[in-house]
C-alpha positions, 0 to 999 in steps of 0.5 A: 445612534438608534437607541441615542433617539430611543432615549430622547424620544423617552426623556421628551414623552416623560417631560411631558407627562410630568408637564401634563400631571403638574398642569392637571393635578386632580384627587384620587380618593378609594375606601377600603375595609370602612376607611375612606382615604383622598390625595393627589392623583400624582401620589395616589399613581406613584403609591400604586408603582411602589406597590406593583414592585414590592409585590414583583420582587415578592414573588420574585423571592418566593420563586427563587427560594421554591427553584434553588434546590434545582438551581444549585443542582443544575449549576453543580452538573453543570460546573462538573460537565464543564471540569469533564470537557476540560480534562477531556480536552486536555487528554485529548491534547497529550495524547496527540502530542505523544504523552500518554501517561498524561492522558490516561490521567485526564481519560480517567478524569474524564470518565468520572466527571462525565456520564458519556461510557461511549467517549468516555471508553474510546478516549480511554483507548486512545490514551492507553495507545498513546501510553503504550498499553495496547492489551488495556487499549484492547480492553476499552475497545471490547468494550466498545463493542457493546454498543452498536453506535460504536461497534465500528469505531471499536473494530477499527481500533482492534483491527489496528491493534491487530496489525500492530502485533501481527495477528493477520488472522485478527486482523481479517476478522475485526476489518471484516465485520466492519466492512460488513456494518459500514458500506462507506468504511473505506479504512476497512476494505483496505485492511482486510485486503492488505490482510489476506494478501498477507495471507495468501488467501488469492480467492478471499482476496478477489472476493474482497476487491470485488466487493470493494470495486462496488462499493466504489472504494478503489479506481476502477484501473488500480482495482483491474490491475490488481485484480490481474495480479491475485488471479494469476497468482490463484491460477499457479495454485491450483495448476497442478490440482485444478488445471481447467480452473488454473486456465480459466483463471489466467485467462481472466486475469489477462482480460483484467490486465492485457499487459500483464506479462505474467499473465499472459505466459500462464496462460499461453501454457495452459492453453498450449497444454489443452491444445488451443493454440489459437487463443494462446497465440492471440493472448501473447500477441496482445500482451506484447502489444502492450508490453513486450518482455523477452518471456513472450518472445520465448512462449510465442516461439514455443506455441508448437513444440512439433514446429521446425526451426524455420516456422519458430523463427519466422513465428519471432519475427511476427510477434516483433513485427507488432512493435517494431521501434521497441527495443526488446523487438529489435534483440528478438530480431538479432536472435533471429538473425544469428540463429538464420547465420545472417550476420549482417542483418545482425550487426546492423541491429545490434550496433545502436543498441551498443552505441545507445550506452552501456550493453547489458549482459545480455546485449554483450552475449549477443555480441560475443555469438555475432563475434563468434559468427563472423569468425573473430574468436578473440572479439567473441572473448572480450565480449563475454568478459564484458558480460561477465561483469554487465548490469544485467536486465531486469526483465531478462532476469525473470526466467531461471537459468532452466527457462521458467518464466517467472519463478516468483515466490509467494512473497513476490506475487503478494509484493507484485499485488501493490507494485504492479497493481497500484503503480503499474510497474512489473518488478523483478524479483530475482533481479532485485535478489541479484540473480545474474540473467539466464543467456549470459553464461551458455553462451559464453561456454561456447567460446574456446579456451585458448590452449594451453602453452608448456613454459620453454626448457631455457637453453643455458639449463644447467643443475644447480649446485649443492649447497655446502651444508647438504650433504645429499643422498647418494643413489646407492644409499637412496637404494640401499634405504629402498630395499630396508 
């Protein structure tokens, strides 16, 4: 609409100017080089406009001829760059689609067309990875290390390649360099921490975890649980060589995650060895309050080796009172009642647990002990048979047949870093390996088997006659044969 108005205004002004010139024709005269000319004003104005236009065209032509080499060069460069970006686009699409060979071809074409060595090398490395040529990719990434701008991205590529081929040392080296150079690189923290854990370098992993915590790369609760596992594993590793240092590490693990039973059990054992019984008791009570575990109850029961049986049972009652409604507390009280020969209390506590669902082998063993206490040997044997086939309890499998709590391997601790650290779950490796629980078999051994009866001889017992075709051996022949 505005354009239409402007056009109309121009037409009106042009018409008005034409009418003005028609009513006032006028004359124009000029003299140049002795020549005097006179003409109408309109003709002179038209000639001036035409001359200006010709001069403009002439100067434009001269300018175009003067600048044409640069323009041609710029045109060719722009065309080359567009082709390079087109090859780059195709290489990226082929790499994302998993077409490695096409990605390598387009990456080489982009490298030839574009004067961007960093971009070309990165693209060539990614294309080589997609094509399944890690050696070529590693060469390209190593070339990118020379440029400070691409150093971190090169470290990331080299870290991934080292991780894929299982080279933990190289993975940690590349990730550590990137972790130092790029404060916000979360991937570098994850890769370095995982490599150190996989190598069993607990102290180095603790240092990395602390730095990652300061940089906000990990949630606070996850960091605390991971720290507790690492400290416990480190304490176990140094228990025989430096018990004082191991005790400090175990106590630090308990402070990081009081409910982590392996840390509490280890700390109490080391504190007991140092005769710090009160501190050991506090550690176990804190752990039981947050997460009752049978290993904690055992450690609490055996705090003082010199205590009498009565004192130990009283101590177990005390720790069970911290979590009276928990199933583990009820099992502890059942065991205490059986040790006290209090069958009524044991029956009251065990009945709802048995009715709650299929009993575990540990619960069957307790029921067998109760039946034996009540003088029902046959019932005790039936419970013993059920214990042999019932499911085990994961928590109880954390103790080996010798009663040692949490006899985990180095690989078990590595898994624990993530299972307990990230999810807050306490895994039970011995249970996952289908190892039987501790208590069921020893308790069944207390049950006496019924006496073996010899079969009765039939009343009408007689010697079967010899078959006709069996001549047999006479007693005289037998004696003569022995004499020979």
